[in-house]
Every structure is written in C-alpha cells, then in structure tokens.
N, C-alpha and C positions, 0 to 999 in steps of 0.2 A: 493790805500791807500798804503801811505810809513811805511816803517817798524817803523820807529820814532813814526807814528801816531798811529799803532796799540799798542804798547807798552808805552804810553803816557796816555793810555785809565785808565789805572788803576793801577797805582804805589802805592805802599804801603812801608810806610816811619819806621823810629824804631824811637825814642822819641829825641833822638839826631836830628832827619830831614835828615837822609842819606836815600836813596833808598834802600832797601832789597826785594823786590818781586815787580813782576808785577802779574798782575790777568787780562785774557780777555778769552772772549768768545771759546768754543773748535774748531768751524769750524776757526775761525779769527786763531788761533794755525796751525790748518792742512794748510791753506793757507799759511802762511808766513812759514812754513815747507817746503811746494811745492815748493813756489814762491823762494823762496832761497839755494835750493838746498842741505838742511839740510837730506833730507831723501836720496839721492844716496850712493848707496854701495863703499868701495877703487875702485872694480873694475870699475863700473861705471863712477864714478873721473875720473880714470885713461884713458878710452876709449873715456872720452870729449877732455884730454888733449891732447891724440894721434890726434883726428881727429883734434883738432886746431893747431895741429903743423903741419901737412899736409897739410892745409887748408892756414896756413903762408907758406907753402914750397912751393906751388904751383903743389904739388902732388892730382892735380884732379881724376888720375885712380883708388885714393880709396873711391872715392863716386860715388854716384847713380846719374842721372840726373835726374831731378822732373819729365820732362816728362816721362822716365822708369818708374819713382816710380808711377805716375798716370795711366798708361798702367797697368800695373803689379797688381792694385789695382782697376782697371777698373770704373778710374773715367774721 
C-alpha cells in the first residue's frame, strides 16, 4: 500500500472543499511511520547517511560481511 493510498482513505475537507486532515487506522499510521523512517532519531539518521557515504565511496571495511553476520548469529 502506498502513502497516497493510505492518506486518501479518509480525507476530511472544510466547507470550501480544501483538505484539512486525514484519518487512518492507528495500525496503518504506525506502519506508515515505520515504512518512511519517520520514527528514527537524528543520531540514527546520521548513521544511515554515514553508512551510505561509506558504501558509495567503496569503504567496505566499515561493514560486516553477510556470511560473518550469519555465522555470529548462528544462522
């Protein structure tokens, strides 16, 4: 389900026909917040930006290989 689909479910309008609010079920709201990373702290967002920059610059030493992670987790 896309953000537009979720938000169009229950738009409330003023008397002039201008949209003023959206009402959605709470679980869908939580899913929306999580899907679009709106629940992340500034520190978490900074870490993601740093990881993306590392990846784009080819700094692979800053990452753990999937095989190593699976081994550490016993998978």
